[in-house]
C-alpha positions in Angstrom: 0.0 0.0 0.0 1.0 3.6 -0.4 0.9 6.4 2.3 0.2 9.8 0.9 0.6 13.3 2.5 -1.3 16.5 1.6 -0.5 20.1 2.3 2.9 21.7 2.2 5.2 21.3 -0.7 6.2 18.0 -2.3 7.9 15.8 -3.0 7.5 14.1 0.4 9.7 11.6 2.1 8.3 9.1 4.6 9.9 7.4 7.5 9.0 5.4 10.7 9.7 7.6 13.6 8.3 5.7 16.5 7.3 2.0 16.9 8.2 -0.7 14.4 6.7 -2.4 11.4 5.9 -6.1 11.4 8.9 -8.1 10.5 8.9 -8.6 6.7 7.4 -5.2 5.9 9.4 -2.2 4.6 8.4 1.5 4.2 10.1 3.1 1.2 11.0 6.8 1.1 8.2 7.4 -1.4 5.6 6.1 1.0 5.2 2.5 -0.4 4.6 0.0 2.4 5.3 -3.6 1.1 6.5 -7.0 1.9 5.2 -10.2 3.5 4.5 -10.1 7.2 6.3 -12.9 9.0 4.5 -12.9 12.4 0.8 -12.4 13.3 0.0 -9.6 15.8 -1.0 -5.9 16.3 1.8 -3.5 15.4 1.7 0.3 16.3 4.0 2.8 14.7 4.2 6.5 13.6 4.9 7.6 10.0 6.4 11.1 9.5 6.0 12.8 6.1 8.5 15.6 5.4 8.0 18.0 2.5 10.6 19.7 0.4 10.1 22.9 2.4 11.0 21.0 5.6 7.5 21.1 6.9 6.4 17.8 8.3 3.4 15.9 9.6 2.9 12.7 11.6 0.2 10.0 11.9 0.0 7.0 14.2 -1.1 3.6 12.8 -2.1 0.3 14.2 -1.6 -2.7 11.8 -3.3 -6.0 12.6 -1.6 -9.0 11.0 -3.8 -12.0 11.0 -2.5 -15.5 11.4 -1.4 -16.8 8.0 -3.7 -19.3 6.2 -1.6 -22.4 5.3 -3.3 -25.2 3.4 -3.0 -28.7 4.8 -2.4 -31.2 1.9 -4.0 -34.6 2.2 -3.5 -37.5 2.5 -0.7 -37.6 5.0 1.0 -40.6 3.4 0.8 -42.6 0.2 0.2 -46.3 -0.2 2.8 -48.4 -2.0 2.5 -49.2 -5.7 4.0 -51.8 -8.1 5.7 -51.5 -11.4 3.5 -52.3 -14.4 0.4 -52.0 -12.2 -2.0 -49.0 -12.5 -1.7 -46.6 -9.6 -4.0 -43.7 -8.6 -4.5 -41.3 -5.7 -6.2 -37.9 -5.3 -4.6 -35.1 -3.3 -6.8 -32.6 -1.5 -6.5 -29.7 0.9 -8.1 -28.2 4.0 -8.1 -24.5 4.8 -8.4 -21.7 2.3 -11.1 -21.6 -0.3 -11.8 -24.2 -3.0 -11.0 -24.8 -5.8 -7.4 -25.8 -5.3 -4.6 -26.3 -7.9 -1.8 -28.8 -7.3 1.8 -29.0 -8.7 5.0 -30.8 -7.9 7.0 -28.4 -5.8 10.1 -30.4 -5.4 11.6 -33.8 -6.5 10.2 -36.0 -9.2 7.3 -38.4 -9.6 8.0 -42.1 -10.5 8.3 -42.6 -14.2 4.9 -43.4 -15.7 2.9 -41.3 -13.1 1.4 -37.9 -13.9 -0.1 -35.2 -11.6 -3.2 -33.4 -12.9 -4.0 -29.9 -11.7 -7.0 -31.2 -9.8 -4.7 -33.3 -7.6 -5.2 -36.7 -9.3 -1.9 -38.6 -9.5 -2.3 -41.6 -11.9 -0.6 -43.8 -14.4 1.3 -47.0 -14.5 4.8 -46.9 -12.9 7.5 -48.4 -15.1 10.4 -48.6 -12.7 10.6 -50.0 -9.1 12.2 -47.7 -6.5 11.7 -45.2 -3.7 10.6 -41.7 -4.8 10.5 -38.5 -2.7 8.7 -35.4 -3.9 6.7 -32.4 -2.5 3.2 -31.5 -3.6 2.1 -27.9 -3.5 -1.6 -26.9 -3.2 -2.9 -23.3 -3.8 -6.3 -21.8 -3.6 -7.7 -18.8 -5.7 -6.7 -16.4 -2.9 -3.1 -17.4 -3.2 -3.0 -19.4 0.1 -0.7 -22.4 -0.3 0.6 -25.4 1.5 3.3 -27.9 0.7 3.7 -31.5 1.9 6.5 -34.0 1.2 5.7 -37.6 0.3 7.7 -40.8 -0.1 6.2 -43.3 -2.6 7.6 -46.8 -2.8 7.1 -48.6 -6.1 7.8 -52.3 -5.7 8.7 -54.9 -8.2 6.0 -55.8 -10.7 3.4 -58.2 -9.6 3.9 -60.8 -12.3 2.0 -64.0 -13.0 3.5 -67.2 -14.2 3.7 -66.4 -17.9 2.7 -69.9 -18.9 -0.8 -69.1 -17.6 -1.2 -65.8 -19.5 -3.7 -66.3 -22.4 -1.8 -63.9 -24.7 1.4 -65.8 -24.2 -0.2 -69.2 -24.7 -2.0 -68.0 -27.9 1.2 -66.4 -29.2 3.3 -69.5 -29.0 0.6 -71.7 -30.4 -0.1 -69.4 -33.3 3.6 -69.0 -34.2 4.0 -72.8 -34.3 0.8 -73.2 -36.3 1.6 -70.4 -38.8 5.1 -71.9 -39.4 3.5 -75.2 -40.2 0.9 -73.7 -42.5 3.6 -71.9 -44.5 5.1 -75.2 -45.9 1.7 -76.8 -46.1 0.2 -74.2 -48.5 3.3 -74.2 -50.7 3.3 -78.0 -51.0 -0.4 -77.9 -51.9 0.3 -75.6 -54.8 3.1 -77.9 -56.1 1.0 -81.1 -55.7 -1.9 -79.5 -57.5 0.4 -78.7 -60.4 1.8 -82.2 -60.4 -1.6 -83.8 -60.5 -2.2 -82.3 -64.0 -1.5 -84.5 -67.0 2.2 -84.7 -67.7 2.3 -85.9 -71.3 4.1 -83.2 -73.1 2.9 -84.3 -76.5 -0.6 -83.9 -77.8 -2.2 -84.7 -81.1 -4.6 -82.2 -82.6 -7.7 -82.9 -84.7 -5.5 -82.8 -87.9 -3.4 -85.7 -86.6 -0.4 -83.4 -85.9 1.6 -84.0 -82.8 3.1 -81.1 -80.9 5.3 -81.3 -77.8 5.8 -78.7 -75.1 8.3 -80.1 -72.8 8.8 -77.0 -70.6 5.9 -75.5 -68.6 5.8 -72.5 -66.4 3.0 -72.0 -63.8 1.8 -69.8 -61.0 -0.8 -70.4 -58.3 -2.1 -68.2 -55.5 -4.4 -68.9 -52.6 -6.2 -66.7 -50.1 -7.9 -68.2 -47.0 -10.1 -66.7 -44.3 -10.7 -68.8 -41.2 -13.2 -67.9 -38.4 -13.2 -69.5 -35.0 -14.3 -69.0 -31.4 -10.8 -68.0 -30.4 -10.3 -65.5 -33.2 -9.8 -65.1 -36.9 -7.0 -65.8 -39.4 -6.2 -64.5 -42.8 -3.5 -66.2 -44.8 -2.3 -66.6 -48.3 0.4 -67.9 -50.6 1.7 -67.3 -54.1 3.9 -69.7 -55.9 5.7 -69.6 -59.3 7.5 -72.6 -60.9 8.8 -74.2 -64.0 9.5 -77.8 -64.9 10.6 -79.9 -67.9 9.6 -83.3 -69.1 12.2 -86.1 -69.5 10.5 -89.2 -70.9 8.0 -90.3 -68.3 9.3 -87.9 -65.6 8.9 -84.2 -65.0 11.3 -82.2 -62.8 11.0 -78.6 -61.7 11.7 -75.9 -59.1 9.4 -73.3 -57.5 9.6 -70.2 -55.5 6.8 -69.0 -53.2 5.9 -66.2 -50.7 3.2 -66.3 -48.1 1.6 -64.3 -45.3 -0.4 -65.3 -42.2 -2.2 -62.8 -40.0 -4.0 -64.0 -36.8 -5.9 -62.1 -34.2 -7.0 -63.8 -31.0 -9.6 -62.6 -28.5 -7.1 -62.9 -25.7 -5.3 -59.8 -27.2 -2.6 -61.4 -29.3 -1.9 -60.5 -32.9 0.6 -62.3 -35.1 1.9 -61.4 -38.6 4.0 -64.0 -40.3 5.7 -63.6 -43.7 7.6 -66.4 -45.4 9.7 -67.1 -48.5 10.0 -70.6 -49.8 12.2 -72.5 -52.3 11.2 -76.0 -53.5 12.3 -78.8 -55.8 9.7 -81.3 -57.1 9.2 -84.1 -59.6 6.8 -86.7 -60.9 7.3 -90.0 -62.6 4.5 -91.8 -64.4 3.5 -95.2 -63.1 1.7 -96.6 -66.2 -1.0 -94.7 -68.0 -3.1 -93.7 -65.0 -1.1 -93.0 -61.9 2.1 -91.1 -61.1 4.5 -90.9 -58.1 5.1 -87.3 -56.9 7.5 -85.7 -54.5 8.4 -82.2 -53.3 10.9 -80.9 -50.8 11.6 -77.3 -49.7 12.4 -74.8 -47.0 10.5 -71.7 -45.8 12.3 -68.8 -44.1 10.0 -67.2 -41.6 9.7 -63.6 -40.2 7.2 -63.6 -37.3 6.0 -60.3 -35.8 3.9 -60.3 -32.7 1.9 -57.8 -30.6 0.8 -58.9 -27.2 -1.6 -56.6 -25.3 -1.1 -56.3 -21.6 -4.3 -54.5 -20.8 -6.0 -51.4 -22.2 -3.9 -50.0 -25.0 -0.5 -51.1 -23.6 1.3 -53.8 -25.6 4.7 -55.4 -26.1 6.1 -56.1 -29.5 8.3 -58.9 -30.7 10.1 -60.1 -33.8 11.2 -63.6 -34.3 12.8 -65.5 -37.1 12.7 -69.2 -38.0 12.5 -71.8 -40.7 10.5 -74.8 -41.8 11.9 -77.6 -43.8 9.4 -79.9 -45.4 8.9 -82.8 -47.8 6.0 -84.7 -49.2 5.4 -87.8 -51.3 2.2 -88.9 -53.0 0.4 -90.8 -55.7 -2.2 -89.3 -58.0 -4.1 -90.6 -60.9 -6.7 -89.8 -63.5 -9.4 -92.0 -64.8 -11.1 -90.7 -68.0 -14.7 -91.4 -68.9 -15.2 -89.7 -72.3 -14.9 -86.0 -71.7 -15.0 -86.4 -67.9 -13.0 -88.1 -65.3 -12.0 -88.6 -61.7 -8.6 -87.8 -60.2 -7.9 -89.5 -56.8 -4.8 -88.7 -54.8 -3.1 -89.5 -51.5 0.0 -88.1 -50.0 2.1 -87.9 -46.9 3.7 -84.6 -45.7 6.2 -84.0 -43.0 7.8 -80.8 -41.7 10.3 -79.7 -39.0 10.1 -76.1 -37.7 12.8 -74.2 -35.8 11.9 -70.8 -34.2 14.8 -68.7 -32.9 14.7 -67.1 -29.5 13.6 -63.5 -29.3 12.9 -60.6 -26.8 9.8 -58.5 -26.5 10.0 -54.7 -26.3 11.2 -53.3 -23.0 8.5 -53.4 -20.3 8.3 -54.8 -16.8 6.0 -57.5 -18.1 8.0 -58.2 -21.3 9.4 -61.7 -21.8 12.3 -63.3 -23.5 11.7 -66.6 -25.3 14.1 -69.4 -25.9 14.6 -71.5 -29.1 11.8 -73.8 -30.0 11.7 -76.9 -32.3 8.7 -78.9 -33.3 7.6 -81.4 -36.0 4.3 -82.1 -37.7 3.0 -84.5 -40.3 -0.2 -84.9 -42.3 -1.9 -87.6 -44.3 -4.0 -86.2 -47.2 -6.5 -88.0 -49.3 -8.9 -86.7 -51.9 -10.5 -86.9 -55.3 -11.5 -84.5 -58.0 -14.3 -85.0 -60.5 -14.3 -83.0 -63.8 -16.0 -82.7 -67.1 -14.6 -81.0 -70.2 -16.8 -79.0 -72.5 -15.3 -78.1 -75.9 -15.8 -74.8 -77.5 -14.3 -73.2 -80.6 -11.9 -71.2 -78.6 -10.8 -74.0 -76.3 -12.1 -76.2 -73.4 -14.0 -75.2 -70.3 -13.9 -77.8 -67.4 -16.0 -77.5 -64.2 -14.4 -79.3 -61.3 -15.5 -80.6 -57.9 -13.0 -81.7 -55.2 -13.3 -83.2 -51.8 -10.2 -83.6 -49.5 -9.5 -85.0 -46.1 -6.5 -84.0 -44.1 -5.3 -85.7 -40.8 -2.7 -83.4 -39.3 -0.5 -84.4 -36.4 1.7 -82.0 -34.4 4.3 -83.2 -32.0 4.5 -81.9 -28.5 7.0 -79.1 -27.9 8.3 -76.9 -25.0 8.8 -73.1 -25.1 11.2 -71.7 -22.4 10.6 -68.1 -21.3 11.6 -65.7 -18.6 11.0 -62.1 -17.6 13.7 -59.7 -18.9 14.9 -58.6 -15.4 14.9 -62.1 -13.9 16.7 -64.4 -16.5 17.6 -66.8 -13.8 13.9 -67.7 -13.2 12.7 -69.7 -16.2 9.3 -71.0 -17.1 8.4 -73.7 -19.6 5.2 -73.7 -21.6 4.4 -77.2 -22.7 2.5 -77.5 -26.0 0.8 -80.9 -26.0 0.7 -82.9 -29.2 -2.3 -82.4 -31.3 -4.3 -84.3 -33.9 -6.5 -82.2 -36.2 -8.8 -83.5 -38.9 -10.0 -81.2 -41.7 -12.5 -81.7 -44.5 -12.3 -79.5 -47.6 -14.9 -79.2 -50.4 -14.2 -77.0 -53.4 -15.8 -76.1 -56.7 -13.7 -74.7 -59.6 -13.5 -74.2 -63.3 -10.6 -74.5 -65.7 -10.2 -72.9 -69.1 -7.7 -74.0 -71.7 -7.1 -71.9 -74.8 -4.1 -70.9 -77.0 -1.7 -72.9 -74.9 -2.7 -71.4 -71.6 -4.5 -73.0 -68.7 -6.4 -70.8 -66.2 -7.9 -72.2 -63.0 -10.2 -70.6 -60.4 -11.4 -72.6 -57.3 -13.5 -71.7 -54.3 -13.5 -73.9 -51.2 -14.9 -74.2 -47.7 -13.3 -76.2 -44.9 -14.3 -77.5 -41.5 -12.0 -78.5 -38.7 -12.8 -81.0 -36.0 -10.2 -79.2 -33.8 -11.7 -75.7 -33.8 -15.0 -76.1 -35.5 -14.1 -73.1 -37.5 -15.7 -72.0 -40.8 -13.0 -71.3 -43.4 -13.2 -70.1 -47.0 -10.5 -70.3 -49.6 -10.0 -68.9 -53.1 -7.4 -70.2 -55.4 -6.3 -69.3 -58.9 -3.8 -70.9 -61.2 -2.0 -70.2 -64.5 0.0 -72.7 -66.6 1.7 -72.2 -70.0 3.8 -74.6 -72.1 6.8 -73.9 -74.3 
């Protein structure tokens, strides 16, 4: 405040001539009284104002300094928390006039926690430790209070990971996707080998033409729906082969993808590249012996949700080596026919160890090996319809697959406790699948185009699955 004199001749100077100001207040020569009183009480003092003409005047004052209003911050203490577990507490104040605003006055909050201006301290602590900090509360009138706190964040409360649904689904899906990679590629090659292998054909004019080298391409897209989640997968394969007498030998290259989402909160995305060698030798005029062998290199990405929007990411590599042998035939009845086939497939999968992204609940996984096999039997009925431009052949296929997966163990541990290992045992599994498809094949000008739609049912998951396959073959 300012003290002002009237009368006489200015400017004026002001001074305390008797008594004393409250500690913390100062009277400037221009009459400004300012500062922060340190002690409550009643203070009496005399101010003398002196003009430039040396005339002066005095006035006595009594200043009452009320007891300061200091906010009391609540609560008095904080309960302990745990890393990777949500934590929340609300600070309040007594004294003063609401509303109150809160800030961190000193120290630092545990990483992962945030203080809102309304006093809500919340978040998920990321690092265990003991944290000391001070919280300041202030009301609209400027009254404030500060209280120091110590918050202990203990180690994460972590379950046995082999009981966590996202972990179980993740390992199972990685093993299954690795097996499907080779399975789909072998299916493309065996479908190609089941086609007639006679490189020489006689036209209506009695002229024989031979095309000993053939190139082909096949692609498949599948969508599977199940009670545990959905999967979208596909594969594309290109190959070329040549006829040598009654035999045909070739090589193929393929790529594939496999995306799975499970209701537990796991998502897997698997890409693969595959190289294969294959061959067929005729066993008389009806049947042929077929074989294929190859290797798929795998890139497995995973996202495992921990709750809410928080997730850990992982990237794993691996490979699947596989081989299959089978017999297929073709009985012709005029323009139609039936093509039965049976084959045995076997694969070995190796998945490298990998580490999930840094988090108190993140895991590191050890190397995993597993084997699987399948017995496949089916038949295709077809009937060729000749047109001026070529031949159109409707086809119907039924197939039965009995798949067997050997038991495997996946070792894992939390990142900060590598000495404590857990083992998830994957039991062996037998899965039986029936497939029914309808397709159409068009042959014209040396090209063969195929389009096929199928639906599958599995006794293991009772899922409904659909597949769409296309193929292209050309002779040279």
